[in-house]
N, C-alpha and C positions, 0 to 999 in steps of 0.2 A: 126286783122290778127291772124291767127292760129299759135301757137307755132310750130316751126320746119319748117315753110315755109321760102323760101328764102328772103322774105321781112319782116319777123318778127324781131323786135329789140331783140338783145340778152339781153340787159339791158334797161328796160323801164325808168330807172332813169337817163340815160345819157342825154347829151344835145340834143335838138331837131334839131339843125343844127351844123355840125362839122365845126369849124373854124380852122385856122392854129394854133392859141393859144391853143384851146381845144385838138387838135391832139397832139401837143407837150406836153401838161400837162398829157394827158392819157399815152403817151409813157413813161414819167417820172415816173408815178405811177407804171408802169410795169417794171421799172428799166432800161429803155432805155433813155440815155441822148441825146436829139436832140433839136436843136433850132428851132424856128418858121421858120427862113429863110431856114434851112436845110430841113424841111418838105416840104416847097414850092418847093425847087430844086428837091427833090425826086419825087414829084407829076408831075412836068414839064418833068423830065427825062422819066417818065412812060407814058407821053403823056396825062396826065389828066389836063383839064382846070379847073381852080378854079373860080367859080362865086358865088356871093351871091344870095341866094334864094329870090325871090320877089313874093309876093302874091297880087292878085288883090282883096282879101277879107278884107284887113286891113281898119279900119275905124279910123278917128280922133275924132269921137264922143265918149266922155268919158262914155256915157251910153250904148255903143255897147257891147253886150255880146259875148265873144270869145267862139267858139265851142270847 
């Protein structure tokens, strides 16, 4: 992705998937104290549904090379 595009990550070192724990930890790093359950309530209040990302490309083969 090109830098500056809407889909470009601001920080490539961040987590590949945002979990409630990761969102809470990042808020804490920014000086905002918020619990995991409060993050969940905020997302639900805003009408956002939280689902775990699932990929059909995952393999249980230990020799499988990740892209």
